[in-house]
C-alpha positions as a printed NumPy array, in Angstrom:
array([[ -49.376,  135.315, -242.551],
       [ -49.535,  138.018, -239.843],
       [ -53.211,  137.177, -239.246],
       [ -52.323,  133.512, -238.66 ],
       [ -49.566,  134.424, -236.214],
       [ -51.94 ,  136.748, -234.372],
       [ -54.58 ,  133.999, -234.135],
       [ -52.026,  131.492, -232.842],
       [ -50.777,  133.995, -230.25 ],
       [ -54.365,  134.604, -229.053],
       [ -54.974,  130.846, -228.735],
       [ -51.786,  130.365, -226.73 ],
       [ -52.665,  133.292, -224.441],
       [ -56.181,  131.919, -223.889],
       [ -54.783,  128.473, -223.062],
       [ -52.354,  129.942, -220.56 ],
       [ -55.177,  131.849, -218.853],
       [ -57.176,  128.65 , -218.534],
       [ -54.233,  126.784, -217.022],
       [ -53.458,  129.454, -214.428],
       [ -56.92 ,  129.169, -212.883],
       [ -56.975,  125.39 , -212.468],
       [ -59.853,  124.651, -210.145],
       [ -62.202,  121.857, -211.047],
       [ -65.005,  123.332, -208.937],
       [ -65.404,  126.612, -207.05 ],
       [ -63.248,  126.536, -203.916],
       [ -61.646,  123.186, -204.729],
       [ -58.069,  123.608, -205.892],
       [ -56.182,  120.507, -206.957],
       [ -53.479,  121.64 , -209.347],
       [ -51.555,  123.959, -207.067],
       [ -51.639,  125.696, -203.749],
       [ -54.955,  127.286, -203.   ],
       [ -55.091,  131.098, -202.951],
       [ -54.636,  132.526, -199.453],
       [ -57.833,  132.545, -197.435],
       [ -58.786,  135.337, -195.079],
       [ -57.862,  134.271, -191.581],
       [ -60.978,  133.803, -189.483],
       [ -59.313,  132.377, -186.385],
       [ -56.01 ,  130.979, -185.193],
       [ -54.008,  129.251, -187.937],
       [ -53.509,  125.519, -187.366],
       [ -50.886,  124.041, -189.71 ],
       [ -50.456,  120.343, -190.428],
       [ -48.164,  118.397, -192.723],
       [ -49.456,  114.98 , -193.714],
       [ -47.033,  112.46 , -195.216],
       [ -48.567,  109.94 , -197.635],
       [ -47.057,  106.654, -198.756],
       [ -48.36 ,  103.42 , -200.214],
       [ -49.134,  102.256, -196.662],
       [ -51.304,  105.293, -195.809],
       [ -51.157,  108.673, -194.101],
       [ -48.868,  109.267, -191.143],
       [ -51.488,  111.589, -189.597],
       [ -54.937,  109.998, -189.432],
       [ -56.577,  112.463, -187.057],
       [ -56.552,  116.256, -187.273],
       [ -58.296,  118.193, -184.468],
       [ -59.206,  121.872, -184.71 ],
       [ -61.764,  124.261, -183.267],
       [ -64.629,  125.751, -185.229],
       [ -63.44 ,  129.079, -186.625],
       [ -59.784,  128.029, -186.888],
       [ -57.959,  128.576, -190.156],
       [ -56.632,  125.183, -191.246],
       [ -53.544,  124.738, -193.425],
       [ -52.805,  121.232, -194.652],
       [ -49.696,  120.425, -196.661],
       [ -49.529,  116.982, -198.265],
       [ -46.123,  115.427, -198.886],
       [ -45.909,  112.218, -200.91 ],
       [ -43.084,  110.023, -199.647],
       [ -43.946,  107.128, -201.945],
       [ -46.288,  107.182, -204.949],
       [ -48.863,  109.782, -206.025],
       [ -51.572,  110.662, -203.49 ],
       [ -54.138,  113.281, -202.587],
       [ -56.119,  114.138, -199.492],
       [ -59.798,  114.93 , -200.026],
       [ -61.923,  116.113, -197.089],
       [ -65.534,  115.014, -197.501],
       [ -68.012,  117.616, -196.3  ],
       [ -65.64 ,  120.498, -196.959],
       [ -65.124,  119.829, -200.689],
       [ -61.383,  120.413, -200.27 ],
       [ -58.605,  118.412, -201.869],
       [ -54.84 ,  118.744, -201.91 ],
       [ -52.29 ,  116.787, -203.911],
       [ -48.705,  115.948, -202.994],
       [ -46.357,  118.895, -202.592],
       [ -49.23 ,  121.383, -202.288],
       [ -51.123,  123.142, -199.493],
       [ -54.766,  124.051, -198.882],
       [ -56.056,  126.699, -196.504],
       [ -59.643,  126.99 , -195.338],
       [ -61.744,  128.047, -192.365],
       [ -63.171,  125.227, -190.251],
       [ -66.695,  126.651, -190.267],
       [ -68.595,  123.359, -189.768],
       [ -68.433,  121.342, -186.542],
       [ -68.309,  117.564, -186.786],
       [ -66.148,  114.676, -187.912],
       [ -65.155,  114.674, -191.582],
       [ -63.414,  111.749, -193.26 ],
       [ -60.497,  112.365, -195.566],
       [ -59.106,  109.908, -198.059],
       [ -56.908,  109.567, -201.117],
       [ -58.732,  110.505, -204.303],
       [ -56.105,  109.035, -206.661],
       [ -56.17 ,  105.311, -207.378],
       [ -52.757,  104.61 , -205.876],
       [ -52.429,  100.855, -205.457],
       [ -53.56 ,   97.915, -203.388],
       [ -53.817,   99.865, -200.082],
       [ -55.784,  102.744, -201.637],
       [ -58.999,  101.989, -199.724],
       [ -57.122,  102.042, -196.403],
       [ -55.861,  105.608, -196.955],
       [ -58.236,  107.363, -194.553],
       [ -58.224,  109.808, -191.702],
       [ -60.574,  112.24 , -189.958],
       [ -60.767,  115.976, -189.481],
       [ -62.477,  116.685, -186.139],
       [ -63.896,  120.19 , -185.737],
       [ -65.175,  120.993, -182.204]])
């Protein structure tokens, strides 16, 4: 009996360890706030509000080297914000932090099938 309880306790502990490190790919955190990044440049913070009609902020401008913090707040429905080219994604109520180390224009969009306006949920991150 004690061996069974010990085995169950080990399984529960292993499951909890797996859940605390929820990243579906290196550097891409979707389950919670991303661990703090080392600040490379000035911190630029943005809060994007998402609803079934889209994002309230469809253009984010930063300079190369800036540390970017994006918080996504869902005002209606379940949404995410995925930045193509940076392999970063944030879901509602969470924040991501990363260094804008690539210059260019990077599209962001909702990565959760959220309804009839899903394909219109787009914006751009501009890094100069």
